[in-house]
Each structure stands twice: as structure tokens, then as C-alpha cells.
C-alpha positions, 0 to 999 in steps of 0.5 A, spaced: 861 643 053 863 636 051 869 632 053 873 628 048 878 623 052 884 622 048 889 616 049 895 615 047 902 612 049 906 618 046 903 625 045 905 626 038 905 632 034 899 629 030 895 628 037 896 636 039 895 638 032 888 634 032 887 637 040 888 644 038 883 644 032 878 641 037 879 646 042 878 652 038 871 648 037 869 649 044 871 641 045 874 640 052 880 635 051 882 630 057 888 627 055 891 620 059 896 616 058 894 609 056 894 606 063 889 603 067 890 607 073 890 614 068 884 611 065 880 609 072 881 616 074 877 619 069 870 621 072 867 626 067 861 625 061 865 623 055 862 624 048 868 620 045 874 617 045 880 619 040 885 613 040 892 614 038 894 607 036 902 605 036 906 599 037 907 600 044 899 601 046 897 595 041 902 591 045 898 593 052 892 589 052 890 590 059 890 597 059 885 596 052 881 591 055 880 596 061 879 602 056 874 598 051 870 596 057 869 603 060 867 605 053 862 599 053 859 601 060 858 608 058 856 608 051 862 611 048 865 611 041 872 610 038 875 614 033 882 610 032 888 613 028 895 610 027 898 606 022 894 601 019 898 594 022 897 598 029 890 599 028 889 591 025 893 589 031 888 591 036 882 589 033 882 582 037 881 587 043 876 593 040 872 590 035 871 594 028 864 595 029 866 599 036 870 603 032 866 609 029 871 611 025 878 609 023 884 613 020 890 610 018 896 614 015 897 618 012 892 622 017 889 629 015 887 633 021 881 636 019 878 629 017 879 627 024 876 633 027 870 633 022 868 626 024 868 627 031 864 634 031 859 631 026 858 625 030 858 629 037 852 633 034 848 629 030 849 622 033 851 623 040 848 620 046 844 625 048 840 627 040 837 620 038 833 615 041 838 609 043 838 602 041 842 597 044 843 591 038 845 584 041 848 579 036 854 575 036 855 576 029 860 582 027 857 582 020 850 583 022 852 588 028 855 593 022 849 591 017 844 593 023 848 599 025 848 602 017 841 601 017 839 605 023 845 610 025 841 615 021 835 615 025 838 612 032 844 612 036 846 605 036 850 601 041 853 594 039 854 588 043 857 582 041 855 577 046 849 577 051 854 577 057 856 584 054 849 586 053 847 585 060 854 589 063 851 595 058 844 595 061 847 594 068 849 602 067 845 604 062 838 605 059 837 604 052 830 606 049 830 599 045 834 592 045 834 589 038 836 581 041 839 575 037 836 569 039 841 564 038 848 566 041 853 562 045 854 562 052 848 566 054 842 566 048 837 571 047 832 568 051 837 568 057 838 575 056 831 577 056 829 573 062 835 577 066 832 583 064 825 581 066 827 579 073 831 585 074 827 591 077 832 597 075 831 595 067 825 590 067 821 594 063 826 596 057 822 594 051 826 588 047 824 586 040 827 579 037 831 580 031 833 573 029 833 567 024 830 563 029 822 562 026 820 555 029 814 555 033 817 552 039 822 558 040 817 563 039 813 560 044 818 560 049 819 567 049 812 570 048 811 569 056 817 574 057 813 579 053 818 582 048 815 587 044 816 584 037 819 578 033 823 580 027 826 575 022 833 577 019 831 575 012 826 581 012 828 586 008 832 591 011 827 597 010 822 593 013 826 592 019 827 599 020 819 600 019 818 596 024 822 600 029 820 607 026 813 604 028 814 602 035 817 608 037 811 612 033 806 608 038 810 609 044 809 617 043 802 616 043 802 612 049 
């Protein structure tokens, strides 16, 4: 049975209606108020987070940051519902690429339930190869997710630091890594991956705009599995990733 974490400030009729329908589909609903103390007590394996956004919640940045970090560390998608303005207010904490689907008012309960059920059954963390995409561009993250999510489970990290934090607790089947990022760049991320025994063998493919010989030479000693350019056709990028996994099947 899959667990759905429901987070809210007020347990409204809308929240109760979604919960009731998901329970009928054999989901286990874990309800918590948006407090750090309540969220931190959730130890079950969570398949998805249903976040009901209200003005009181969007103002509680500490709880939202804690919830976002839990989702990143445990690879849990957000399904967000509420007023459009309230959803917009939380984007500086929970970026758009982290939200699997948004449901602004007026909300059809059936659409929420179908979206969660389809995700868990078809794209959930136990059904597909897992690819961590690391890039500081939100637009690029959304593009790559769109190219790959039909075949793979795609996790997004918008900084090198977030990628390392994710890898400390999770093991993807592949990391797609941008080269140029602020604070911690792609080369530094790969160096950290290769020096940590727990995940030193995780395969990494660069997906970057850096195509000068010096940059490429600098990372070859760290043994990435490949070096792809963002200027390639999306179909060619996907083809390269498919071929990578096909080769690993034959090993």
C-alpha cells in the first residue's frame, strides 16, 4: 500500500474529499499539519506529497523549507492545490520544477486523485530507472524532465549543493550534470561523487554548453560516462541516454 503525505494548515472539505477518494483506491493517507515537529515525525516511505496551500501556509517559510528538503532527500514529488496567488507565493521556496502538478481553484477532486494515482503507478520511484538532473537553469530542468519522464523517473536539483545533499541519501541510476553552475560547478560535483565511497561508482554524464577542449579534458580523468551538449537535438540526447542503459544491461 502506498503512503500519501497530506500537508495543510486547515483540514478543509476539499482535503477530506481528496483523501476519501484516494483511500477508496487503497492509498494510505498520512495527515500532518504544516509544522516542522509534525513533518519530522513522519518515518514511513512516502510515494507523494499533497500540499494544500493557504495564506497561513505560504507565510510559514520554515515549515515549507523543511518539507522541501525532506522531499528532495527522499525523492518525493509534490502535488499542490490551492488559490493561484497562494501557489505563486511558495514558488521561491518550492520551485515549479519540484511540483509534479498544480491544481489552482476551482479544483476538481477527481482530477487530483487521477493525477496522483497515475504518477504513483506509472512514474513512481519503484517503477523506472532513476535519473538525477543537475542544472541551475529552471527552464533547462523542465525541458529535460519533459524529454525523459515518459521513460525514466526524473529527479531535479537546481544546484550542485542540492545534488550532493540528494546523493547522500539516495542512489540514482544516472546523474545528468551541468558544467557551469554557481558556487559548486559540475566538475566539483563529480569530484565529490568520485571521492565518496558510498556513491563513487554512480555513473555521470555531462549535459552542458561547455564544449571547449580544456573544460572537457579537465573532467575526463574523473571518468564520466559521457559528455553531451545542450545544443544537440532533444531526440539525440534521449537516444544517448537510452543507449547508455542498454549497454549497462549487457554488462
